[in-house]
N, C-alpha and C positions, 0 to 999 in steps of 0.2 A: 222494231222497237227494242231498245236495250233493256235487259233485265239487270237490275241492280242488286248486288249482294252486299249486305253489311258485314264489316269486319271490325274488330276492336280498333279503336283509334290509335292505340299504341303500336299497331302494325303498319301504320301509314309512314312511308318514307319521307325524310326531310325534303321539302320543296315540291312535294306531290300535291295535286289538287284533289279536294274531296269536299263532300257535304256531310255535316254531322247532324244527328237528330237530337243531340243534347243528352243522350243516355249512355254515352261512351261508345256508341257505334258510329262507324264512318262508312261513307259510300265513295270509293275512289272514282275519279273522273278522268277520262282520257281527254286529249286536246279538243276534239270535236264536242264532247259533252260539256266541257268547260266553256267553250265558245257559245254554245246554245244557252247555258245557264246565265252567262253574262248578258246575252241578247234578251232573254226573258226578263231579267232584272231591269235592264235599260228601257225596254219597251213597256213594261208593266202589263198587267192583266186587267182589261177593262171590266171584267166580271168579278174582280177581287172584292170580297166583302170585308168591311172593317167595322170596328166597334164605334159606338157613339162618342166615346172619349177620343178616339183617333180622328173622327169627323170634327169634333170640337177643335182639335189642334189645327186641322187644315183650314177651318173657317175662322179661327181666331176668336172663338166665343166659348162660353161655358157649356158643359154637358147638359145642363138644364135648358139652355137656349136651344141646343140641338134637339132635345126632346120636344120643345114647343114647335120647332120647325117641322119635325116629323108628325106631330099630332095635327098640325095644320094641313098636312098633305103636300107640303112643298117638296119633300124628298121621299120616295118610296122606301120601305124597309120591310124586313122579315124578322120574325121572332125566332130565336135560336136557343136551344137547351132547355133544361128543366125549369130554370128561373125565368125563361122568356125574354132573355136579353135581346135587344134590338141590334140588328146588323144592317148596314147600308152599303151600297155600291160606292167604291172609291170614285169611280167615274162620275156618278150622279152627284156626289158631294163637290167634286171639283167643278162640274158644270154649274151647280148652284152658286158656288163662290164666284165664278167668273161672271155669271149673270147678275149677281148682286153688285159686284164691283162696277160692271158696265152701267147699271142703273144709277149708282152713286156718281159716276163721272158725268152722266147725262144730266142729273139734277144740278150738279155744280156748274155745268156749262149754262144751263137755263138761268141759274142765279146770276152768273156773270153777265149774261145778256140783259137781264132785267136791270142790274145795277148800271150797266152802260147806258141803256135807254133812259133811265131815270136820272142820269147825270151824276151818279154816286161815285163813279170811278175817277172823277176829276177833283175830288176833295183833297186838299193838302193836309196831311195828318202830322206834319212836322211840328207845327205849333202845339197841337194837342199832345203829341208824344214828348215834347220838350218839358212839359210840366212834370213829367214822371222820371226825368233823367237825374 
């Protein structure tokens, strides 16, 4: 395993690869370390924990809705920090989103089948829509 030593960011040469911690220190990367860093970013970390706000963005809902989902036990979470902020697994959130989208698609298909069986898909809406043109 490589041992990383921080240096002042001002000492990094132009065109050099590095990771910075945001406090003015930088960790230079050689070609192999850079390749591994890109691979880690591209593959992601299935155990990565995110905030409920980040989960809300992934799900396209509000943070309060995420809180309700967590309280219902739909997505496992852990409490973190002195304030007890909730953290969730990014992989669990994505899996929940995919499952929810799948259920929505299944429900829509069921409605389409019911409309077809009831003869509702043969209705000519052009006369109806012409009244609003």
